[in-house]
N, C-alpha and C positions, 0 to 999 in steps of 0.2 A: 504494500498499499503507500508506504514512503518512497518507493524509485517513481509510481503510479503520479503521486503528490507532486512531486518536483520536476517529472514529465509537463503536467500541467503548469504549472507556476515557470516555466520556463518558454513554452508555448505564449500563453497570457502576454507575459513579457515581452516575447517578438511581436504579437500583434497590435499590444500597445504601443512600439515602438514607430509601429508604422500606421497610426492615427484608427485601428482598426478598432475600435473603443468595446465595440458590440461584441464582437467574438471573443475580445482580450474577457469582457465580463465575463463570458458564458465559460472560459479555462478556468477560471479563479472560481466562480461557483462550482465550477463540478468539483476542484478540491477541497471545497469545503462541505460538501457532500461527504466524501471521502474521511476528512479529517476536519470537523464542524469548527474548533477555534484556533485553527491553523495563522498563528503571525503575518506569516510573510503574505495569505492568501487574503487576509484581511485589509492588511496594509497597500498589497495591490490593488485590492477592490477598491479600495478609497481613493486612492491616487485614478483611477481609473474613474469614480466618479466625478473626480472635481474637474476633469481634464473634459469627461462628455457634457458639463455642463458649460464650460467653455467654446468647445464647437458647437454644440445647438446654439448656443444665441449668437454667434457671430452674424453679424451683418444687422441683425433683429431686435436688438439689443432690450431683448427677454430676460429682465433682470431677474423674474419669478422662475424663471429655468436654470439660473446660475445658482439662487438658493436653495431651490425642491434639491439640485444634486448637491451642493455643499454642506446640507443638512444632514444628507446619507453617509456623505463622505465623513461627516463629526463622528456620527456614530458607528462606523465602520474602523475609525481612526482611536476610538476611545479602547472598543473591543479587540484591535491590534496590541494595546499596550497591554492588555490583560492576559493574552493568549497565549498559547505555545506554539511551538518552543519560546522562550522569554526573547525580546526583542536586547539585540546588541545593545549595548550606552548609546556608542556614534546614531545606530535608526532609532533609539529611545529619543532621545535629543530634539532630532530630525523630526521626530510626529509631534513633541511636545510643542514645539516651536510653528510648525504649521495649523496646530491646533491653536495656538496662540493670534494667530494672523485671520483664520478664520471665525474666530468666535467673535473678534473686533467685528472685522467685515459684517457681520450677522446682528451686531450691534449689541452683542452681549458682552460687556466688558470685563463683568467682573470676572466672569468663567475664562474671559483671555488672560488675564492678572492671575489669576489661579494655574493656568496651563503652563505661564513662562516663568511665575515663581518657583516652578517645580524643577524647572532647568536651574533656574539661579541657584537654587540653595541644594543641590546635586551634587554631595562632594566627590562623584564618578565624573562628572561633567567636566571638557574641557575647555580651556579658557578662551577659543574662538565659538563654542556653545554659549557659554554664561555670556559672554559678551554680545552677540547674537540676541540672547533672549532677551536683556537687558535695554537693547534697543529699542525692541517691540513695544516692552512694558512701558516705556517714554512715551510713545508715540500712543499708545491706550491710554495712558495716563491723560494725554493732551485732549483725547477724543472726550473722556470723562470729564475733562474739565470742561469740554464745549468748543473746544479747539477744533475747527472744521478739516475735513482731511482733503488735504491739497498739494497742489504742486507748484511748485515755484517756476516761474515763467525763466528763458533764458538768462535773460536781463539780471532777476532778480537772484537766480542763483551767481552769477557772474560778479555780482556786487556785492554779496553775501561773503563769498570766496577771496573777493581783495580786502575788503574790510576786516574780516579773519586774517588773513596771513600780513597785515603792512600792523594789524597790532598784534599778534603772537611772535613773529620771526624776532622782534629785537628783543626779547625777552627771555628767549632760548638761555636755559641755566639760572634764571636770577628768582622764576617762582616756585623752583621745588630748593634754594638755594637758605642759606642761613636768614633765617626771617629777621633775625633781632639786631643783623650788620647793618651799620647806616647805610643807607644808599648815597652816591654821591651825586653830583648835581646834573651829570650826563645821563645816569640812569634817572633819576627823578625826572626828568626829559621823556625819556623814555615811557617811564609807568602814564605819565602822565597823556601821552600822546595814547598811550593804546587805552587809557579809559575812554578818551572820546571817539574811539572807532567803535570800541566792546559797545559802548552805548547804541551807538547808530545800527549795528548789528542786531542789537536787540529792539531796537526801533522796526527793522525791518524783518524778523520772526520774533517776536511777542514770547511764542510757548518756546524759544530755544534756550533751553535749561544751561548747557554746554557755557553761552555766552554771558548769562548770570550767572552761573556759578566762576569763570574767570574772571570775569569784574570786580566780584569780592574778593579774590585773590590780588586783584590790583590792588583793589584799597587796603585793605588790610597792611600791605608793603606799603602803602603810603603812609599808613598811621589811622588812618577813618575806619575805625572800630566800626562805629555806628551805620556807616552808610557800609561797610563791609558783611556787618549783620543782616543789611536789609537786602543786598544782594544772595548771599546764600538762603538765607528765608524762601525769595524767590525761586533761586533754583531748585530746592528742596520742595518746594508748593507745585512746581513742574517735571521734575522727577525724585519724587522721595524712594526711588529704587536703585539707586545708587549708590554703595556703600563711601565711596569718598566726598560726595555732593552730601550726604549726612553726615558724617564725620565732620568735614568742616565747618559746618552750619553749626553744629555742636560747639565746635572749641569757639565759634567767632560768638554765640549767643551767650556762653560763658565768659568771653572779654567782655563783655557789658553788660555783666550782671543779672541775663535773662535765663537764670537757673534752672529752670522748671522747663523752658522751650529746650534748654541744653539737653535737660533729658530726656524728652520725646522726641528730638533728633537723633542721640544715641540710640534708645530703643528703636526706632524705625532703621538704623542702621543694621541690627541685629538681627530684624527679619528677612534680609536678604545674604546677609555675612554671620549666620549664627554660629561658625564654628572659629571665627577671626578672635585670637586672643587679644589683638591689641584694638576692638572694639568692643570686648567686654570690659578691658582695662578703662577705655575710654566712660562708657556707661558707671561702673565703678565710682570714677571722680566725679563727674557730673552728679550724680545722687548725693556722695559726698560732701559737695560744693552745694547742694540743696540743702545742706540740713540732715538729711536723709542717711544717716551712718549705718544704721541697723540695715537697712536696704543693700548699703553699701558694701557691706562687711563680705557678705556672701558671692557675691561679684568679684569683688578685688581676688577674693582666694581660688575663685575657678579660672581669671585670669592667668594666674601663676601655675596653678595644676596645669590649665592649658599649654601654658610658654616657659617655664621653668627658669630659664637663662636668659630671659628680659627683661632691661635693665626695670624700663619704662614698668610692666605691670608689677615689678616687686618693690618698687617705690611706691605704685598708688597702693598695694596694700600695706606696707609699711604706713603712711598717711593716715590711711584709714582705722589702721588697729591703734594709731596715737589719738587719734577721734573718738572713738569707739570708748577708748579705757578712761578717757576723761584728761590726758596728758597733753593734748592742743584743741584750741578752739577752733571752730569749724574755721572763723577770720583768720586764723593764722596760717591755717590750711590752704586757705583761698589765696593767702598772699606768698605762700610757699608755691603752690601748685600755678601761680600766673608768672612766676618768677621764670618757671620751668618751658611755660608756652612759650 
């Protein structure tokens, strides 16, 4: 029976590559008669359903046809995820990303987020898959915020690309460098020029979280902590599924004394990076500085348990233990922590 299933899958794949979708579907369905829960037969049948929808509506603009086939494909993809044999990690990630896109196109944004978060949080997922899922999450979130699905015109895309390059190219090595080192006058001019260009880029594409995040980094480096926090908060509102966005938003909120916001941002970071010891330590520190030492202590211990040699996690634990024991006040801890940040 296994040999026959393999034969049917190969025949179906060849037929689908020639756009003979109905015949391909027949082969895949025949394989499912023999092995009703066969993951690869379900996966291929789902792909055929998608392609049949695109093929049948060409030139007719029949969106209902696409939706009918897409809903069929969604059901089949879901079944493939729990079918046998188990899909490889790579195939599983691909299916989940496709589900995320399809749910978004069907207007099912919560389901889209759920599928994509499974990729972002999967310890087995590769960096490329996580990056792709993170990008799709940002797009889905933009739809949830009411930003429409749109394609930039060629002129808009070219304008944005120019603004981004002119803003960021002169800052290479400066954003990730020593954040407390005083800037030279020439460097200040570069950052001030970048600030104007990034704001223009954000005005052009208001839902662009990357421009908001980079603008926050620029404002922080120029010493404008309040404005930096506003930019990072904007980036977070646009994309709460990027750990770097969450981390910088939490740090910036802490620098201006918005500790409950700092906690909220660092909690969001752990939604997408639950295994990152650095994010756990950041949450512990923000809980501590928000006056919630009892909650901070187990988090600080967790961070050290995850990364015993990490000096930052160990420093956060030591600070938290001092406050929890009464040996140091929260205000003293805050001054010490901010001097390190």
